[in-house]
Backbone of each chain as ProteinMPNN parsed JSONL, in Angstrom:
{"seq_chain_A": "XXXXXXXXXXXXXXXXXXXXXXXXXXXXXXXXXXXXXXXXXXXXXXXXXXXXXXXXXXXXXXXXXXXXXXXXXXXXXXXXXXXXXXXXXXXXXXXXXXXXXXXXXXXXXXXXXXXXXXXXXXXXXXXXXXXXXXXXXXXXXXXXXXXXXXXXXXXXXXXXXXXXXXXXXXXXXXXXXXXXXXXXXX", "coords_chain_A": {"N_chain_A": [[134.006, 164.839, -161.283], [133.888, 162.24, -158.938], [133.958, 161.883, -155.466], [134.815, 160.551, -152.345], [134.055, 161.942, -149.273], [134.342, 162.98, -145.854], [132.008, 164.449, -143.538], [133.311, 166.037, -141.676], [135.533, 166.806, -143.052], [134.464, 168.553, -144.827], [133.354, 170.529, -143.229], [134.407, 173.726, -142.249], [135.633, 174.264, -144.633], [136.449, 176.76, -147.102], [134.021, 178.858, -148.746], [133.829, 179.529, -152.041], [133.497, 181.77, -154.791], [132.717, 180.969, -158.179], [132.555, 182.793, -160.223], [134.598, 185.24, -160.046], [136.137, 184.351, -157.929], [136.055, 184.877, -155.223], [136.391, 184.562, -151.684], [133.855, 183.851, -149.749], [132.59, 182.844, -147.453], [132.509, 180.354, -144.805], [132.182, 176.864, -144.269], [129.969, 175.744, -141.769], [127.916, 173.982, -140.342], [126.977, 170.738, -141.473], [124.181, 169.679, -143.182], [121.963, 167.031, -143.563], [119.706, 164.739, -145.21], [118.492, 161.938, -143.749], [116.517, 160.292, -144.699], [116.248, 160.773, -147.509], [118.854, 160.371, -148.142], [120.81, 162.265, -148.844], [122.798, 165.284, -149.175], [121.536, 168.255, -147.783], [122.095, 170.876, -147.36], [124.249, 173.545, -146.167], [125.201, 175.314, -143.191], [126.698, 178.496, -142.442], [129.799, 180.11, -141.517], [131.007, 183.417, -140.91], [133.736, 184.979, -142.651], [137.021, 185.374, -141.303], [139.124, 185.615, -138.42], [138.012, 185.413, -135.773], [135.378, 185.472, -136.376], [131.892, 184.806, -136.191], [128.875, 182.819, -136.541], [127.207, 182.996, -139.68], [124.373, 184.731, -140.975], [123.333, 183.985, -143.355], [122.707, 181.06, -145.413], [123.555, 178.007, -147.173], [121.873, 176.336, -149.491], [121.717, 172.956, -150.829], [121.143, 172.936, -153.572], [122.242, 175.247, -154.486], [124.894, 174.839, -154.482], [127.766, 174.662, -156.407], [129.959, 172.953, -156.686], [131.611, 170.53, -154.615], [134.719, 170.316, -153.351], [138.011, 169.013, -152.455], [139.298, 171.121, -151.278], [137.703, 173.373, -151.245], [134.342, 174.715, -151.19], [132.41, 175.328, -153.929], [130.572, 178.018, -155.311], [128.332, 179.684, -157.6], [128.109, 182.562, -157.586], [128.068, 185.331, -155.238], [125.382, 185.636, -154.744], [124.378, 183.142, -154.479], [124.362, 182.42, -151.844], [121.908, 182.123, -149.433], [119.394, 184.053, -147.808], [117.852, 183.368, -144.618], [115.017, 183.452, -144.853], [114.611, 182.887, -147.499], [115.494, 180.355, -147.903], [115.225, 176.7, -147.818], [113.393, 175.351, -145.047], [114.652, 173.36, -143.47], [117.315, 173.912, -143.782], [117.575, 176.622, -143.233], [116.704, 176.802, -140.606], [118.095, 174.725, -138.915], [117.688, 171.675, -137.034], [119.261, 171.769, -134.275], [119.512, 170.051, -132.159], [119.594, 167.641, -133.278], [122.116, 166.752, -133.938], [124.208, 164.348, -135.128], [126.722, 163.462, -134.469], [128.546, 161.534, -132.24], [126.361, 160.09, -131.487], [124.868, 157.083, -130.195], [125.197, 153.972, -131.825], [122.828, 151.687, -132.319], [121.615, 148.375, -132.62], [118.454, 147.048, -133.743], [117.997, 144.984, -132.13], [119.158, 145.725, -129.819], [121.913, 145.75, -129.444], [125.034, 147.416, -129.089], [126.851, 149.055, -131.579], [128.705, 150.973, -131.596], [129.788, 154.417, -131.702], [128.644, 157.291, -133.531], [131.002, 158.767, -135.591], [131.386, 160.276, -137.817], [130.065, 161.466, -141.008], [129.746, 160.018, -144.204], [130.131, 161.188, -147.445], [129.334, 161.28, -150.956], [130.779, 163.323, -153.004], [130.84, 165.965, -155.507], [128.96, 165.228, -157.224], [125.724, 164.667, -156.72], [125.811, 165.004, -154.013], [125.392, 162.737, -152.486], [124.665, 160.782, -149.601], [126.625, 158.316, -148.247], [127.264, 156.688, -146.075], [128.0, 156.034, -142.566], [130.735, 156.926, -140.473], [132.028, 155.133, -137.818], [132.975, 154.939, -134.343], [133.996, 152.026, -133.252], [132.414, 149.784, -130.911], [134.099, 147.888, -129.846], [136.519, 149.081, -130.125], [138.596, 150.998, -132.367], [138.083, 152.195, -135.804], [135.183, 152.149, -137.957], [132.898, 151.557, -140.715], [129.524, 152.064, -141.662], [126.882, 151.302, -143.971], [124.633, 153.8, -145.337], [121.701, 153.341, -145.793], [121.193, 151.941, -143.639], [120.055, 152.928, -141.237], [117.2, 152.81, -139.098], [115.997, 154.681, -137.594], [116.805, 158.046, -136.623], [118.137, 160.211, -134.224], [119.12, 162.913, -132.045], [120.435, 161.443, -130.258], [120.579, 158.653, -130.642], [121.221, 156.182, -133.179], [119.328, 153.972, -134.783], [119.648, 150.769, -136.049], [119.101, 148.059, -138.47], [119.356, 144.574, -137.446], [121.028, 143.112, -139.168], [122.964, 144.866, -139.922], [125.301, 144.626, -138.529], [126.785, 142.749, -139.911], [127.709, 144.217, -141.982], [129.576, 146.073, -141.265], [132.325, 147.903, -142.132], [135.911, 148.082, -142.482], [137.225, 150.012, -143.873], [136.963, 152.816, -146.212], [136.964, 151.956, -148.845], [135.859, 149.416, -148.823], [133.33, 150.138, -148.074], [131.848, 151.179, -150.268], [131.179, 148.901, -151.862], [129.778, 147.496, -149.951], [127.505, 149.051, -149.552], [125.929, 148.642, -151.87], [125.449, 145.869, -151.71], [124.169, 145.742, -149.282], [121.862, 147.257, -149.73], [120.654, 145.597, -151.589], [120.135, 143.355, -150.003], [118.271, 144.424, -148.257], [116.288, 144.885, -149.981], [116.123, 147.326, -151.233], [115.996, 149.95, -153.761]], "CA_chain_A": [[134.773, 163.905, -160.473], [133.199, 161.792, -157.731], [134.971, 161.795, -154.424], [134.256, 160.288, -151.02], [134.56, 162.851, -148.246], [133.575, 162.955, -144.612], [131.432, 165.766, -143.215], [134.287, 166.862, -140.949], [136.446, 167.394, -144.047], [133.737, 169.652, -145.483], [133.219, 171.613, -142.257], [135.6, 174.576, -142.2], [136.11, 174.608, -145.975], [135.994, 178.07, -147.579], [133.038, 178.897, -149.832], [134.477, 180.4, -153.025], [132.667, 181.989, -155.984], [133.326, 180.616, -159.473], [132.698, 184.073, -160.932], [135.268, 186.226, -159.196], [137.115, 183.709, -157.054], [136.056, 185.471, -153.878], [136.174, 183.687, -150.548], [132.737, 184.6, -149.154], [132.138, 182.285, -146.175], [133.152, 179.097, -144.412], [131.144, 175.894, -143.891], [129.839, 175.521, -140.32], [127.23, 172.706, -140.112], [126.548, 169.97, -142.641], [122.812, 169.219, -142.929], [121.636, 165.979, -144.522], [118.434, 164.052, -145.005], [118.702, 160.496, -143.647], [115.472, 159.647, -145.502], [116.591, 160.871, -148.927], [120.25, 159.975, -148.3], [121.579, 163.274, -149.578], [123.114, 166.549, -148.532], [120.447, 169.216, -147.954], [122.698, 172.205, -147.385], [125.214, 173.819, -145.096], [125.159, 176.647, -142.587], [127.974, 179.16, -142.727], [130.468, 181.076, -140.647], [131.595, 184.537, -141.642], [135.185, 184.86, -142.774], [137.733, 186.144, -140.286], [139.699, 184.741, -137.395], [137.086, 185.162, -134.675], [134.016, 185.727, -136.851], [130.959, 183.752, -135.813], [127.889, 182.301, -137.479], [126.625, 183.904, -140.661], [122.921, 184.618, -141.065], [123.024, 183.318, -144.627], [122.956, 179.624, -145.499], [123.796, 177.558, -148.544], [121.135, 175.099, -149.822], [122.488, 172.066, -151.709], [120.911, 173.282, -154.986], [123.063, 176.41, -154.844], [126.317, 174.453, -154.472], [128.259, 174.334, -157.743], [130.786, 171.756, -156.509], [132.331, 170.387, -153.343], [136.024, 169.719, -153.609], [138.822, 168.731, -151.269], [139.839, 172.331, -150.655], [136.728, 174.469, -151.209], [132.982, 174.539, -151.703], [132.292, 176.343, -154.97], [129.243, 178.526, -155.668], [128.468, 180.506, -158.803], [128.462, 183.914, -157.147], [127.668, 185.606, -153.856], [123.925, 185.543, -154.619], [124.035, 181.741, -154.169], [124.111, 182.347, -150.404], [120.499, 182.501, -149.275], [118.906, 184.538, -146.51], [117.022, 182.305, -144.031], [113.622, 183.482, -145.334], [114.566, 182.394, -148.881], [116.068, 179.005, -147.958], [114.362, 175.659, -147.248], [113.359, 175.447, -143.588], [115.626, 172.441, -142.866], [118.647, 174.533, -143.846], [117.506, 177.936, -142.586], [116.552, 176.607, -139.151], [118.406, 173.315, -138.664], [117.383, 171.176, -135.684], [120.602, 171.58, -133.712], [119.506, 168.929, -131.21], [119.719, 166.401, -134.058], [123.511, 166.554, -134.34], [124.393, 162.896, -134.981], [128.078, 163.125, -134.002], [128.527, 161.037, -130.861], [125.171, 159.243, -131.271], [125.072, 155.641, -130.06], [124.65, 153.171, -132.924], [122.232, 150.511, -131.683], [120.807, 147.528, -133.503], [117.078, 146.94, -133.223], [118.063, 143.96, -131.081], [119.689, 146.332, -128.598], [123.377, 145.665, -129.329], [125.711, 148.657, -129.47], [127.936, 148.875, -132.554], [129.688, 152.039, -131.352], [129.257, 155.788, -131.736], [128.838, 157.959, -134.822], [132.165, 159.665, -135.593], [131.328, 161.162, -138.979], [129.149, 161.107, -142.093], [130.528, 159.883, -145.441], [129.361, 161.686, -148.597], [129.897, 161.199, -152.296], [130.657, 164.698, -153.478], [131.188, 166.17, -156.913], [127.743, 164.97, -158.007], [124.506, 165.144, -156.071], [125.959, 165.077, -152.562], [124.754, 161.542, -151.921], [125.241, 160.311, -148.345], [126.926, 156.907, -148.467], [127.235, 155.928, -144.821], [128.514, 156.665, -141.349], [131.966, 156.423, -139.877], [131.727, 154.922, -136.399], [133.989, 154.443, -133.406], [133.403, 150.74, -132.893], [132.315, 149.501, -129.472], [135.274, 147.103, -129.462], [137.728, 149.852, -130.423], [138.912, 151.177, -133.782], [137.109, 152.862, -136.663], [134.481, 151.308, -138.905], [131.943, 152.276, -141.57], [128.282, 151.341, -141.952], [126.179, 151.936, -145.094], [123.561, 154.71, -144.896], [120.3, 152.935, -145.64], [121.135, 151.112, -142.447], [119.342, 153.373, -140.052], [115.738, 152.76, -139.042], [115.635, 156.002, -137.087], [117.928, 158.89, -136.227], [117.82, 161.361, -133.369], [120.378, 163.474, -131.572], [120.929, 160.563, -129.199], [120.884, 157.305, -131.12], [120.967, 155.753, -134.552], [118.873, 152.586, -134.645], [119.913, 150.093, -137.33], [118.643, 146.66, -138.462], [120.333, 143.636, -136.879], [122.005, 142.621, -140.153], [124.014, 145.878, -140.146], [126.536, 144.134, -137.903], [127.55, 142.02, -140.936], [128.17, 145.142, -143.019], [130.535, 147.048, -140.736], [133.555, 147.827, -142.927], [137.065, 148.702, -141.832], [137.729, 151.155, -144.65], [136.032, 153.435, -147.163], [136.926, 151.18, -150.091], [134.884, 148.346, -148.604], [131.994, 150.7, -147.866], [131.153, 151.306, -151.558], [130.618, 147.598, -152.233], [128.835, 147.101, -148.902], [126.253, 149.793, -149.741], [125.136, 147.956, -152.899], [125.023, 144.564, -151.195], [123.245, 146.01, -148.176], [120.582, 147.669, -150.338], [120.059, 144.401, -152.198], [119.621, 142.51, -148.912], [117.079, 145.06, -147.681], [115.303, 145.023, -151.042], [116.006, 148.733, -151.618], [116.439, 150.168, -155.146]], "C_chain_A": [[133.982, 163.537, -159.219], [134.243, 161.444, -156.676], [134.28, 161.498, -153.094], [134.896, 161.233, -150.011], [133.737, 162.683, -146.984], [133.077, 164.37, -144.334], [132.449, 166.641, -142.497], [135.334, 167.445, -141.891], [135.793, 168.582, -144.744], [133.584, 170.836, -144.533], [134.523, 172.4, -142.199], [136.151, 174.92, -143.567], [135.64, 176.013, -146.359], [134.96, 177.916, -148.684], [133.533, 179.956, -150.818], [133.579, 180.552, -154.256], [133.438, 181.605, -157.245], [133.572, 181.905, -160.274], [133.328, 185.083, -159.968], [136.296, 185.639, -158.256], [137.17, 184.28, -155.651], [135.733, 184.427, -152.818], [135.104, 184.364, -149.687], [132.261, 184.08, -147.795], [132.909, 181.007, -145.889], [132.057, 178.142, -143.947], [131.143, 175.661, -142.379], [129.209, 174.148, -140.042], [126.906, 172.048, -141.449], [125.172, 169.406, -142.319], [122.449, 168.187, -143.993], [120.286, 165.371, -144.185], [118.702, 162.555, -144.918], [117.701, 159.718, -144.486], [115.87, 159.6, -146.97], [118.025, 160.43, -149.187], [121.037, 160.979, -149.105], [121.796, 164.525, -148.731], [121.983, 167.536, -148.817], [120.998, 170.641, -148.034], [123.716, 172.354, -146.283], [124.906, 175.18, -144.483], [126.579, 177.208, -142.669], [128.498, 179.968, -141.548], [130.929, 182.223, -141.523], [133.099, 184.297, -141.738], [135.842, 185.735, -141.716], [138.086, 185.264, -139.116], [138.713, 184.408, -136.277], [135.628, 185.37, -135.083], [133.127, 184.531, -136.525], [130.024, 183.353, -136.934], [127.373, 183.381, -138.428], [125.119, 183.684, -140.687], [122.532, 183.826, -142.321], [123.386, 181.836, -144.578], [123.156, 179.243, -146.968], [123.038, 176.251, -148.796], [121.935, 174.267, -150.837], [122.344, 172.453, -153.184], [121.805, 174.436, -155.437], [124.562, 176.087, -154.854], [126.718, 174.04, -155.888], [129.097, 173.052, -157.68], [131.367, 171.743, -155.1], [133.636, 169.677, -153.661], [136.789, 169.514, -152.323], [139.217, 170.0, -150.523], [138.847, 173.484, -150.586], [135.353, 173.989, -151.658], [132.76, 175.678, -152.691], [130.821, 176.723, -155.185], [129.422, 179.446, -156.868], [128.883, 181.932, -158.466], [127.88, 184.136, -155.753], [126.151, 185.493, -153.658], [123.473, 184.101, -154.361], [123.777, 181.554, -152.674], [122.701, 182.88, -150.169], [120.219, 183.03, -147.875], [117.97, 183.47, -145.948], [115.599, 182.268, -144.578], [113.485, 182.95, -146.764], [115.034, 180.943, -149.009], [115.067, 177.977, -147.428], [114.485, 175.651, -145.723], [114.406, 174.56, -142.903], [117.022, 173.052, -142.812], [118.658, 175.859, -143.078], [117.433, 177.809, -141.064], [116.837, 175.149, -138.819], [118.125, 172.924, -137.206], [118.701, 170.809, -135.007], [120.658, 170.408, -132.717], [119.63, 167.59, -131.933], [121.115, 166.231, -134.646], [123.853, 165.079, -134.089], [125.785, 162.512, -134.47], [128.018, 162.708, -132.536], [127.302, 160.206, -130.541], [125.585, 157.777, -131.067], [124.483, 154.951, -131.278], [124.157, 151.865, -132.313], [121.481, 149.682, -132.71], [119.401, 147.446, -132.902], [116.988, 145.851, -132.15], [118.675, 144.47, -129.794], [121.191, 146.231, -128.416], [124.007, 146.978, -129.798], [126.846, 148.349, -130.441], [129.018, 149.924, -132.35], [129.019, 153.393, -131.342], [129.552, 156.421, -133.083], [130.014, 158.936, -134.705], [132.076, 160.67, -136.736], [130.307, 160.645, -139.988], [129.989, 161.031, -143.37], [129.657, 160.27, -146.623], [130.118, 161.448, -149.892], [129.713, 162.584, -152.892], [131.092, 164.799, -154.939], [129.998, 165.853, -157.8], [126.555, 165.541, -157.248], [124.645, 165.308, -154.561], [125.269, 163.911, -151.888], [125.454, 161.135, -150.625], [125.399, 158.797, -148.449], [126.833, 156.103, -147.168], [127.764, 156.728, -143.653], [129.861, 156.064, -140.981], [131.661, 156.263, -138.388], [132.997, 154.571, -135.618], [133.411, 153.155, -132.853], [133.439, 150.497, -131.384], [133.554, 148.738, -128.982], [136.586, 147.818, -129.704], [137.98, 149.924, -131.914], [137.782, 151.845, -134.539], [136.421, 151.855, -137.583], [133.506, 152.148, -139.702], [130.696, 151.424, -141.74], [127.544, 152.061, -143.084], [124.957, 152.716, -144.633], [122.17, 154.106, -144.81], [120.108, 152.072, -144.407], [120.137, 151.611, -141.409], [117.826, 153.248, -140.197], [115.231, 154.092, -138.514], [116.889, 156.719, -136.608], [117.399, 159.958, -135.286], [119.149, 161.975, -132.978], [121.029, 162.598, -130.521], [121.381, 159.208, -129.744], [120.504, 157.111, -132.579], [120.565, 154.286, -134.42], [118.975, 151.908, -136.005], [119.381, 148.656, -137.28], [119.751, 145.734, -137.946], [121.408, 143.216, -137.884], [123.126, 143.626, -140.418], [125.356, 145.414, -139.601], [127.422, 143.427, -138.934], [128.196, 142.965, -141.939], [129.107, 146.235, -142.492], [131.863, 146.842, -141.477], [134.695, 148.529, -142.202], [137.585, 149.914, -142.593], [136.687, 151.646, -145.653], [135.897, 152.641, -148.445], [135.871, 150.077, -149.971], [133.461, 148.873, -148.499], [131.186, 150.779, -149.163], [130.452, 150.014, -151.949], [129.546, 147.188, -151.226], [127.49, 147.79, -149.076], [125.351, 149.063, -150.723], [124.58, 146.626, -152.372], [123.966, 144.738, -150.103], [121.867, 146.387, -148.709], [119.875, 146.462, -150.936], [119.432, 143.516, -151.126], [118.35, 143.089, -148.298], [115.965, 145.237, -148.707], [115.075, 146.466, -151.445], [116.5, 148.926, -153.043], [117.903, 150.618, -155.206]], "O_chain_A": [[133.469, 164.412, -158.522], [135.258, 160.806, -156.956], [133.274, 162.125, -152.76], [136.12, 161.315, -149.907], [132.572, 162.29, -147.04], [133.638, 165.352, -144.82], [132.457, 167.858, -142.684], [135.956, 168.46, -141.577], [136.476, 169.501, -145.195], [133.668, 171.992, -144.947], [135.606, 171.822, -142.11], [137.037, 175.768, -143.679], [134.541, 176.415, -145.978], [135.01, 176.965, -149.464], [133.641, 181.133, -150.474], [132.972, 179.582, -154.711], [134.634, 181.871, -157.371], [134.615, 182.088, -160.902], [132.628, 185.701, -159.167], [137.221, 186.329, -157.828], [138.19, 184.186, -154.969], [134.914, 183.532, -153.028], [135.394, 185.329, -148.98], [131.593, 184.809, -147.061], [133.826, 180.63, -146.618], [131.103, 178.569, -143.298], [132.191, 175.412, -141.783], [129.894, 173.246, -139.559], [126.6, 172.725, -142.43], [125.0, 168.731, -141.304], [122.609, 168.44, -145.187], [119.79, 165.465, -143.062], [119.103, 161.951, -145.912], [117.995, 158.611, -144.936], [115.839, 158.544, -147.602], [118.383, 160.143, -150.329], [121.844, 160.603, -149.954], [121.105, 164.784, -147.746], [121.522, 167.646, -149.953], [120.423, 171.5, -148.702], [124.01, 171.406, -145.555], [124.415, 176.084, -145.161], [127.534, 176.478, -142.934], [127.737, 180.439, -140.702], [131.207, 182.049, -142.709], [133.657, 183.499, -140.985], [135.263, 186.733, -141.287], [137.41, 184.269, -138.854], [138.594, 183.25, -135.878], [134.746, 185.435, -134.227], [133.569, 183.383, -136.581], [130.329, 183.523, -138.115], [127.137, 184.522, -138.03], [124.646, 182.573, -140.447], [121.538, 183.1, -142.335], [124.25, 181.414, -143.809], [122.951, 180.053, -147.872], [123.485, 175.183, -148.378], [122.728, 174.809, -151.606], [123.291, 172.32, -153.96], [122.09, 174.581, -156.626], [125.389, 176.936, -155.185], [126.086, 173.173, -156.492], [128.953, 172.171, -158.528], [131.583, 172.786, -154.482], [133.638, 168.562, -154.182], [136.291, 169.801, -151.235], [139.443, 169.982, -149.313], [139.125, 174.485, -149.926], [135.216, 173.01, -152.391], [132.902, 176.85, -152.341], [129.945, 175.86, -155.234], [130.523, 179.93, -157.128], [129.874, 182.445, -158.986], [127.275, 183.237, -155.168], [125.686, 185.279, -152.538], [122.303, 183.869, -154.055], [123.057, 180.637, -152.278], [122.347, 183.957, -150.648], [120.742, 182.516, -146.886], [117.352, 182.735, -146.719], [115.029, 181.191, -144.753], [112.386, 182.604, -147.198], [114.978, 180.365, -150.095], [114.161, 178.331, -146.674], [115.558, 175.913, -145.179], [114.982, 174.946, -141.885], [117.81, 172.752, -141.915], [119.615, 176.176, -142.371], [118.023, 178.605, -140.332], [115.917, 174.407, -138.476], [118.298, 173.72, -136.283], [119.194, 169.69, -135.145], [121.726, 169.846, -132.471], [119.754, 166.54, -131.302], [121.282, 165.642, -135.714], [123.792, 164.619, -132.949], [126.006, 161.365, -134.081], [127.501, 163.443, -131.694], [127.199, 159.664, -129.44], [126.532, 157.299, -131.691], [123.389, 155.302, -131.721], [124.948, 151.043, -131.852], [120.791, 150.226, -133.572], [119.191, 147.732, -131.724], [116.036, 145.803, -131.371], [118.716, 143.756, -128.792], [121.707, 146.582, -127.355], [123.565, 147.573, -130.781], [127.694, 147.497, -130.173], [130.125, 149.785, -132.869], [127.838, 153.515, -131.017], [130.575, 156.133, -133.705], [130.024, 159.814, -133.842], [132.614, 161.773, -136.647], [129.762, 159.55, -139.848], [130.849, 161.883, -143.596], [128.559, 159.736, -146.785], [131.348, 161.417, -149.929], [128.598, 162.966, -153.245], [131.633, 163.857, -155.517], [130.008, 166.166, -158.991], [126.401, 166.759, -157.146], [123.69, 165.71, -153.896], [124.635, 164.071, -150.845], [126.683, 161.139, -150.55], [124.432, 158.08, -148.707], [126.372, 154.962, -147.174], [127.952, 157.941, -143.741], [130.099, 154.869, -141.15], [131.096, 157.165, -137.77], [133.945, 153.994, -136.151], [132.454, 153.177, -132.079], [134.35, 150.934, -130.682], [133.998, 148.921, -127.849], [137.654, 147.237, -129.512], [137.617, 149.007, -132.651], [136.686, 152.043, -134.016], [137.005, 150.833, -137.945], [133.305, 153.324, -139.399], [130.787, 150.212, -141.937], [127.571, 153.289, -143.155], [124.315, 152.342, -143.651], [121.49, 154.341, -143.811], [119.025, 151.544, -144.156], [119.448, 150.813, -140.773], [117.252, 153.531, -141.249], [114.177, 154.576, -138.925], [117.886, 156.098, -136.241], [116.34, 160.539, -135.524], [120.191, 161.603, -133.517], [122.059, 162.963, -129.954], [122.427, 158.687, -129.358], [119.614, 157.766, -133.122], [121.368, 153.455, -133.995], [118.449, 152.413, -136.997], [119.223, 148.089, -136.199], [120.933, 146.073, -138.005], [122.558, 142.991, -137.509], [124.122, 143.291, -141.059], [126.411, 145.759, -140.133], [128.649, 143.489, -138.853], [129.115, 142.579, -142.661], [129.394, 147.205, -143.194], [132.443, 145.756, -141.451], [134.476, 149.447, -141.412], [138.299, 150.746, -142.033], [135.677, 150.988, -145.906], [134.836, 152.646, -149.07], [135.094, 149.84, -150.896], [132.501, 148.16, -148.793], [129.99, 150.487, -149.171], [129.278, 150.023, -152.321], [128.528, 146.604, -151.598], [126.448, 147.2, -148.788], [124.162, 148.877, -150.463], [123.407, 146.304, -152.564], [123.002, 143.976, -150.021], [120.843, 145.911, -148.218], [118.659, 146.315, -150.811], [118.335, 142.989, -151.311], [117.462, 142.349, -147.872], [114.859, 145.669, -148.381], [114.002, 146.821, -151.934], [117.338, 148.152, -153.506], [118.435, 150.844, -156.292]]}, "seq_chain_B": "XXXXXXXXXXXXXXXXXXXXXXXXXXXXXXXXXXXXXXXX", "coords_chain_B": {"N_chain_B": [[156.431, 191.393, -104.088], [158.713, 189.064, -105.419], [160.986, 188.546, -108.273], [160.56, 185.92, -109.303], [157.959, 185.436, -108.467], [156.49, 187.341, -109.954], [157.037, 186.336, -112.477], [155.778, 183.821, -112.433], [153.145, 184.697, -112.165], [152.782, 186.052, -114.607], [153.047, 183.884, -116.392], [150.813, 182.345, -115.649], [148.718, 184.122, -116.315], [149.083, 184.292, -119.106], [148.631, 181.619, -119.892], [145.954, 181.223, -119.08], [144.705, 183.156, -120.703], [145.281, 182.103, -123.234], [143.902, 179.653, -123.19], [141.275, 180.578, -122.85], [140.976, 181.978, -125.248], [141.142, 179.895, -127.156], [138.892, 178.39, -126.427], [136.792, 180.251, -126.818], [137.076, 180.722, -129.559], [136.54, 178.163, -130.624], [133.875, 177.858, -129.82], [132.685, 179.891, -131.268], [133.243, 179.18, -133.912], [132.137, 176.644, -134.1], [129.98, 174.017, -135.371], [128.572, 171.066, -136.812], [126.987, 167.89, -137.579], [124.005, 167.646, -138.922], [120.959, 165.958, -138.82], [118.034, 165.981, -140.787], [114.532, 166.239, -139.93], [112.349, 163.4, -140.163], [110.002, 163.266, -142.797], [107.891, 161.674, -143.252]], "CA_chain_B": [[156.603, 190.125, -104.806], [160.018, 189.022, -106.105], [160.972, 188.285, -109.728], [159.942, 184.604, -109.558], [156.518, 185.626, -108.253], [155.96, 188.031, -111.142], [157.164, 185.417, -113.623], [154.699, 182.828, -112.307], [151.889, 185.415, -112.438], [152.709, 186.29, -116.06], [152.807, 182.587, -117.046], [149.413, 181.978, -115.376], [147.858, 185.004, -117.126], [149.221, 183.909, -120.517], [147.977, 180.318, -120.093], [144.506, 181.44, -118.973], [144.282, 183.89, -121.909], [145.359, 181.194, -124.385], [142.794, 178.691, -123.074], [140.038, 181.328, -123.114], [140.969, 182.275, -126.68], [140.824, 178.659, -127.896], [137.5, 178.024, -126.124], [135.909, 181.22, -127.489], [137.151, 180.501, -131.008], [135.828, 176.916, -130.935], [132.44, 178.097, -129.669], [132.212, 180.755, -132.354], [133.325, 178.463, -135.196], [131.113, 175.597, -133.943], [129.888, 173.049, -136.459], [128.074, 169.738, -136.503], [126.357, 167.153, -138.682], [122.614, 167.687, -138.485], [119.989, 165.164, -139.585], [116.72, 166.621, -140.865], [113.464, 165.404, -139.357], [111.609, 162.599, -141.139], [108.759, 163.907, -143.242], [106.777, 160.729, -143.301]], "C_chain_B": [[157.945, 190.146, -105.555], [159.85, 188.643, -107.587], [160.267, 186.976, -110.069], [158.416, 184.706, -109.444], [155.862, 186.29, -109.45], [155.954, 187.106, -112.365], [156.023, 184.386, -113.617], [153.353, 183.476, -112.646], [151.698, 185.63, -113.949], [152.39, 184.994, -116.798], [151.341, 182.184, -116.863], [148.468, 182.808, -116.251], [147.896, 184.589, -118.598], [148.483, 182.597, -120.792], [146.459, 180.477, -120.056], [143.981, 182.149, -120.218], [144.267, 182.961, -123.12], [144.194, 180.205, -124.37], [141.467, 179.378, -123.399], [139.887, 181.606, -124.602], [140.541, 181.046, -127.488], [139.355, 178.284, -127.682], [136.533, 178.947, -126.864], [135.901, 180.959, -128.988], [136.381, 179.237, -131.401], [134.326, 177.112, -130.848], [131.901, 178.923, -130.823], [132.226, 180.026, -133.689], [132.319, 177.307, -135.222], [131.167, 174.523, -135.018], [129.43, 171.687, -136.006], [127.528, 169.073, -137.753], [124.901, 166.934, -138.275], [121.723, 166.855, -139.411], [118.664, 165.914, -139.61], [115.682, 165.67, -140.267], [112.765, 164.641, -140.472], [110.312, 163.281, -141.502], [107.588, 162.937, -143.241], [107.133, 159.512, -142.561]], "O_chain_B": [[158.27, 191.119, -106.236], [158.738, 188.45, -108.077], [159.472, 186.92, -111.007], [157.685, 184.122, -110.244], [154.805, 185.857, -109.908], [155.015, 187.093, -113.161], [155.397, 184.12, -114.643], [152.524, 182.876, -113.33], [150.613, 185.422, -114.491], [151.57, 184.985, -117.716], [150.699, 181.732, -117.811], [147.538, 182.272, -116.853], [146.859, 184.541, -119.259], [147.791, 182.473, -121.802], [145.756, 179.929, -120.905], [142.925, 181.784, -120.735], [143.35, 183.021, -123.94], [143.575, 179.948, -125.402], [140.64, 178.834, -124.13], [138.793, 181.482, -125.153], [139.696, 181.136, -128.379], [138.658, 177.909, -128.625], [135.566, 178.482, -127.467], [134.844, 180.971, -129.619], [135.655, 179.236, -132.395], [133.579, 176.605, -131.685], [130.792, 178.685, -131.301], [131.331, 180.221, -134.512], [131.72, 177.029, -136.261], [132.236, 174.163, -135.511], [129.837, 171.201, -134.951], [127.6, 169.629, -138.849], [124.608, 166.132, -137.389], [121.738, 167.031, -140.629], [118.216, 166.425, -138.584], [115.919, 164.472, -140.119], [112.602, 165.15, -141.581], [109.608, 163.809, -140.641], [106.429, 163.351, -143.23], [106.33, 158.582, -142.478]]}, "name": "protein", "num_of_chains": 2, "seq": "XXXXXXXXXXXXXXXXXXXXXXXXXXXXXXXXXXXXXXXXXXXXXXXXXXXXXXXXXXXXXXXXXXXXXXXXXXXXXXXXXXXXXXXXXXXXXXXXXXXXXXXXXXXXXXXXXXXXXXXXXXXXXXXXXXXXXXXXXXXXXXXXXXXXXXXXXXXXXXXXXXXXXXXXXXXXXXXXXXXXXXXXXXXXXXXXXXXXXXXXXXXXXXXXXXXXXXXXXXXXXXXXXX"}
């Protein structure tokens, strides 16, 4: 099943094993590659009311499925120690948190601020776009291949992105295809 | 200190404890959306 979810819906989800049904951790940070347009992995919190960050992480390859209510892994060995995980997941660049980033066109116009990341889960964890708080008020969505560069401060997008700001997730799916075609992307 | 004074003190202590608890819990649970660095 393919399902559109935002990163904030994934954060805080329990990580549950398919073999055993044990609740082994909780999703803390969502890490994605803006270049590849896909989920790279997640960092974890330990279970428990006041428990903090877990040393172990969960690379995308070890995720069995992401659903509305849980992230499923095969068993507890799917959680990787930092030395066994890809560097991007084991040591994420915390200064590159995109939430709250200004969305600026290459022409210098502000489209708003990044409110969330939209992912297509249930398959490869493809990143579809960003949810933004529009500069003029209200929520909007922009397709992912939009960004020219990403930092922890700003998301720079081509000028034509302004035409592809959608008001809802339904419109975003169609906008992604049209946007890619306009940019000549596969 | 009379009864009202004690009551106000208790309310202040409870509110401060509740705020501290929420702040500590949020800091410990944390969470963000992190972009990886471009490779090329």
